[in-house]
N, C-alpha and C positions, 0 to 999 in steps of 0.2 A: 471653179476651184481646187485645186488638187487634195488632196487628203491624204497621201500616201508617197509613197517615194519605191524606189526596186530598192530592194536588199543589196545594203549597201556595199559589203565586201563581193558578193556575188558581182555587183555591178562595175566595182574597180577592180577585179582581177579581170573582167573583160575589157576594160578600157586602158589597163598599163600594167600588163601580167608580170611586165619582167623588172618592173621599180622593186627597191629595195622597198619592204613594208615593216619590217623589225627585224631587229636584231639586238644580238648584247654582245658580252665577253666572249663565248665560246661559239654560238650560231644564231645563225639570219634565216630569215624567209622573205621570197619575192613576193607579192599579193597573189600572184598564181598558186605557188607554194603553202601558203595561207590557207587561202580558199580550199585546196584537193585535202591539208590536216583537220583543218573546221569541217569539212563535209564527212572524213573519217571519226571524229571526235563525236560530230552528231548522231551519226550511226551507232556508235558505240552506246550512246547516251538512250537511245529510242529503244536498242538490242535489252537493257535494263525495265524500259517501262517510262522512260520517261516523257512527257509526251505535251503538248498545245495549254497554256495555260496554268502548269503546274508551277509552284513558285519552289526554284532550286537553289539553298541558300550555298556561297561559296566561303569557306575559308581555308584561303590561299594567298600565299607573298605574293610579289611580284613575278613572273614570268614568263616564258613564252607561252608553256602550259596552260596558266590562269587564261590569258590571253584566248587562244585555240578554245578552251573551254567557255568563254562569255559570250562568243562569238558563233559557236556549236548552240549553245541553248539558244539563243535567236533564231537560228535557224529554224530549230523545231518549233520557236512559236512560246517556248518557255519563260519565266519571269525569273531575273536574277537577282536573287537578295543579297547582296557584296557585306560581309560580317570584318569588322576590325580585328586582327588577331592577336590584337592587345588584350583584349577584355577575356575576362575569367569564364570560365565555363555555364558559371552560371547565369551571366549577361549575356553569353551566347545562345543558353538553351530557353530560356524565357525570350530571345528575338527568335526564335523556331517557335515554340507556340505561338506567341502570339502575332507573327505572322502566317501561322498555318501549311508551313514549306513540308512538300514531300520528301524532299528531297537534302541530304547534306554530302555536299564533296571538299572533301578535308584534304591538304598536303598530309604526309604520313605520319609527319612529326605530332598530330593531335590526334590517332590513331582513338589514344587512348579514352577522348573524348564520346564514341559512340555508345560508350555504356551509360552515359548521362544522358540518356534522350531515345527515344522510342523511332523517331524521324530515319528511315532506312538511310546510310550513312558508306559513303563509300571513300575509298583513298583512292589517290590519284595514281598511283602503281597499279593498283589493282583494272582502275580502268581502260590504263593502257594494255590490257592483258587481252582484253575483250574483243572478238571478232565484231565487225560491225556490220550493222542489215544496210539493207540500202534506206537509203532516203532520198526526197527531192524537197532541197531548202523551200524553206515559204519564201516566193519570187519577191513579195513586196511588203513592205513595213509601213501600216497605220500609221497617223501621227497620235492616234486619240489612245493607242494600245499601249501599256503599262511595258516600259522595257526591261527597267531594273526597278531596284527600292533600296535604300539605305536608311537606316536608323540615324535621326540625331543624337548627339553626342549626350541630349539630357540635362540642361542646365539648368531648366526648369521643371524638373520633375522627371516621371519614366521617358525614357527615350519614344520618337512616333516616328515610325515608319513612313518615308518620304515615299512618294507615286512618280518616277521619272516615266516621260512617257516616249517613243519616237519621235516626237513632235519636239519636246524641250530638248534634246537633245542636237536633233538638227538644226533648230534655230541658235541653239548656243554654241554650233561650230558655224555657222552662217555668221553671225554676229560680231563672234571672233575676227576672222580672217576681213569681213568687212573692215574694223578697228586694223589689224597686223597687218595684211596683206599676206601675200604668198609667193613665195620662192621657190622656182624648181629644185633647187639645192637645199630645201629647208628639211631639219630634222631637228626633232623634239627630243629634249634628254627628260625622261620619264625617272626623277627619284622618287616621287610622290607614292602612296602604295594607293593603285587599283582600285581596293576597298574605299577611297575617298572620292568623293565627286571632280577632289582636282586633278588624280592620277585616271580615271572611268574616262573624263573627258578628252584628254590626249589621243585615248583609242578610239573613241568617237571621231575625232577629226581628222585622224592619221585616215583612215577608210574613205569619208566623205572627201579630204583633201586628195590624199593620194600622196601623201606627205609620209617621210620615213619617222621610225620611231625608235631611239635609243632607249634599252630596258635598263635600268637597274634594281636590283633584286630587293636592297637598302641603299638608304641616303650614307655614301662618303664622301666627304670634303675632297680628298684630295683626287679620288678617281675621278671625279666631276669638273673638277678644276683641268685633269688632264683629257677627259675628254672635250670638253671646250678647246683648249690649245690647241689640241692633234687638229681641231678645225673638223671635229664627230659631231657636233650638235651646233643649231645656230638658235634655236631658241629652249629657256628650261622655265618649268615651273617650281618658286620657291616660297617658303615662310621664311619669317627676319631671321628666325635663328639656325635656318640652314644657310643662308646667304652671309650672315654673319662670320659662321666657321669657315666659308668658301674665302671670304675674302681675306679675312687673319692665316690663310694656309695657303693664300696667293703671295702673301709677302710683296716684294717687289714686280714679279710679274706681274702681265696683262694680257688681258685675251684680243686674239687676232680681230680683224675686223670682220670675218666672216660668223661672230657671231652676235646677233642683232637682237637680240630680246631676252630679259631675265624677266619673266612674268611672276611680279610679288603680291602675295596674296595674304589669306589667315589675319586678317586685321591690320589692324595703325602700325606704320613702320615706323621705330624712331629715326629723326630728323639725321643724327650723326652716322646711320649706316648708308644714308641715303645721298651724306655729303659724302662720306670715303666714294662709293659707284662712282659718283658724278667725279671726283678728283683722279679716276681710274678709268673713266668714259666707259663705264659700265653701263649700257642704256638700261637702265631699271623701270619698266611701267607697273605700276601699280594698280592694281583690281580690288574691288569690290564685288564678292560672290558668297552663295553659299547652298547647300545641298539643294534646299527648297527652289533656287533657280539653275539646278543644272550646272553649275556651276559660277563663273565669271556674268555679272549683268552690267556692272562700271567700269569702265577702264582707262585710264588714261594716255590718251593719244600721240602718240608718238614724239610729235613736235614740241607739247606741251612739259615732257619729262624734266626740263630746269626750270619753265615759267612757272610753272606749278607745284612746286617741288613739298609733296606731303599731300597731295590732292587722289582722290582715288579716281577720279577723272568725271568722264563725264558718261550718260548711258550707254551700253551698247545699241546699233540703228535700233534694232526691232524694239526696243523696249524703253520704257518711261522711267519719273523718279519723281520725288515729290518728298518735302519732308511736312509732316503732319504734327501741328497741334492741338490735341481735342476739337478736330474735325477741321481746321485751320489750315489754308495752307501756310507756310512760315514765311515772314519774310527773310531777304537774305541776309547771310550770318548768324540767324535765330535758330537756336539747336531744338531739337527736336524726332520725331520717330523717322527713319529712312523707310517708306512706303514705294515700291517697285510695282511695275506692270508691263506684262509681255508673255509672249508664245513659249520665254524657257522658262518659266514658271511653272511650278509641280502643279499635276492635276491634284492633289489634296493630300492627305494622310492615310496612312492603312488602317480602314478599321475605325477610325478617331473624327465621324461628321461633325462633333462640335466644335473639335480642334482646329477642322480645315475651315468650319462656316466663324468661328472667328478673325482667325488669321488671314481667310481672303472676302474680301468686301469689298463690292461692285467692280471687281477684278482685280481690285489692288491687292498686294501681297504686304500684309505688314510685319518688317524683319524684325522686329523688337529693340533693333540698333539706332542708338543716338548719333548724327552728323545733321551738320547743315552744308548750305549751297553758298558759295558765292556770287557777286553780281552777274559774275558770266554765266555761272549756272555746274561749275566744279564743285564736286562732292568733296567733304572732308569727314573723314567718320572718326568721329569720337570715344567710342564704346558699344558696348552692348548695355543695351538697358538693364537686365539684371545683373553686370558688376558694378553699377553706377553706385558711386558712395554719396551718402546725404549727410553733410555734415553740418552741423548748426544751423541747416536751413540751404547752404551751398553746396550746390550739384560739382563732385570730384568726378574724375575722370582717370582711372590708374593709368590709363594708356599716355598720359602727359608727363605723370610722375615718374613714370617706368623711362622715356623718354628721355628725362634727364637723369636718371641712374645711371641711363646706358652711356650717355657722354662723357663720366667720368672714365680716365685713364684706366682706371683700375679694376671696372666692374665689366665682366664678360655678358652676365646673366643679370632679369631683374623681373619681379614680379612684385602686383600689388592688389591689396583686397582692403574691405573695409572690415573693422572690427567695432563691437561695440563699445559706446564710450557713457556714463552715465552725465555727464555733462552736456557733450554734443552729439548724443545718439550714436555715430558712427566718428572713428577716424582710419584716416586709413596709415595702413600697416606694409611695410616692403622688406621682401624677401630680394636676397641678392648672391650670385656667385662671382668671388673675384676671378681675376688672370691668372695664370700660373706664373708665377716670378713678381706679381702684385701686392703690396698689402698695404688695407687703409681700415678704418676704424668705423662701427656705426655713427658714433658719434660726427667724426669730420665730412662722412657722408649726408648728414642730417645737417650739419652747418653748409654744406656742397649744395644741397634740395635749399635752404633756408636764402640760399643770396640768387637762385632762379625761378622759384615758384611764390608764390602768396602763401602767408604763414598758417592758412587753413587746410594748405594742398601739402604741407611739409609731413613726412611721414611721421607717425606719434612713437613710430619700433620700427628699426633695420633688427631685422636676423641674417646672421648669416648662413647659407647652405653651403650644400657640396651640387644638386642641384636642383632646377625646379621642374613641378610636376608638369608633363606637355604628352599631347595624345601623341598616335604614331605618325598623324600630320605634320608635326611638332609644333601644334597650337598648344598656348598656353592654357592650363585648366585655374582659372583663377578664384575658383571656388574651394580647390583646392589646398590652398596655400595656405588656409588657418591651421592646417595638419601638421605644419612644421615648426608650427612655435611650441617650444619647449613644454613638454607637462601639459599641451594641448590636446584633444582628439576630437573633432566633432563629426 
C-alpha cells in the first residue's frame, strides 16, 4: 500500500511545465515558473533558519506570494499554520502560543503585531530581500505527516487546531475530481481566503490536477462575474452570501457555457437562491464539509443538481456518511447528528487528545451538525447542533427561518438565533438587512413568516440591521447576532 506521493508541485512542474498554474489581474506563473519561485522562497526560509517539523504561522491575504510561501514551507517539510486575517492580535497571539509556532510570516500591513509576541516575525517584504540558500526540496509527501493546521471558529468554546495531513488533502482532491470531473481547460476562481479550507483546497487541487487557479485578493461580485463571463473561470467556490451578491450584480446577464460548476458550501442554502440560479441556468452544486474533513466530504452530483434542490448530495467516493441518534442509525427523514468517515478526515486536534477522542470514535467523525438523509441516501443539512433552538420542546432550525425571510422580495440578508424566553425556554429572533430601495417592517415580515412557518418557528422579534456578522469566508456567525439587539451585549 502506498503511503506517500511525489512532491506535488515538483511532479507537476515535471509533467506539465508550460501549463499556467496560477494568475491574477497583474501576473501569472506556469507550473515550471511556480516551482522555480518556490525553490527560491524555500531557500530564503531555510536561510532564516526554518527547519523541517517547525510550525510556521502565516498571516497573509490571497496573493501569488502566499501561494509560493505555502509550497515553500512544504518543500522544507515545515507545517503551515494558516491564520484568519480578521482576527484580533489577541486571538492571533493565542493561536501562536497554543500551537507552539516558531515563526510568524506576516504581510507588511500587520508589521505592528510583531511587538505583541515573542515568536520570530518576518514581513513578506523582508523575506523578498533575503538571498536564498541552496536547498533540495523534500521529494515525497507522506500521507500521515501533518501538512497544515487551521483553527476552528470556536463556536463551542476555545478554538481548536485541526491537524490536516498530506493524505487528507490528497484524498479530498481525489474525491472532488471523481465527482466533478476534470477538463483540460478548467480554471478555478479562488475568491475565498486561502487561510480557510475552501481556499486552501483549491491550491492543493491545482498542483495535483494540473489545473489553473485565478486568484482574487478579496471577493468582489463584479470582478468575479466579469472573470466568468470573459471565460477565465470554469469553476468557483462560494458561500450563499457571495452567490447572492453575484446574482444581484449579474442582473439580466447570464454565464457562458464554459462555466460548469458553482461549488456552494458554508451551510444550508436558501431555496430562493437555488431557484434563481436554476432559472439562470447556473450549475450550482451544493456541498457539505468542514475544516476537519479537509473541505467537502459530501457533494451533489451534477445530474441531481435540479432533481434534489436543497440537498448537499451524497458522500464523495472515498467517504461514508451516517445519521446518528444516540448510537443508532437513523431512518430516512429522521433528523440526527451527521457523522462521516474517510481518508480526508483530520488526524485530530492539536494538543487536544480529549477533544480528538470525543470527536473521532471507531473511525467516525462526529460533526455536531444536524441533518437527515432521504430514502435514496441524499443528505439534507438542517443546522449546527450548537445553533439549534429548542422552543417549548420543539426543535427549531435557524436556517429554515432564514430561508423563508430570504424569499421576501425586500430582504437581502437574514440571520436567526435563539433568545431566552420565560415561557418557552427559547424563541427564535431574526435580524434582517433590506435591499437598497426596498421597504418593509418587522410586523410585515412576522406576518410573512406566519403564512409559511409553524407558529413556534415564527420569529418572536425581528430587528432591522445594516450588516450581519460574518467571518472571512462569509459564513454567518449566529452566536454574535444577539449583540445586535439594542441595549443588549452578551
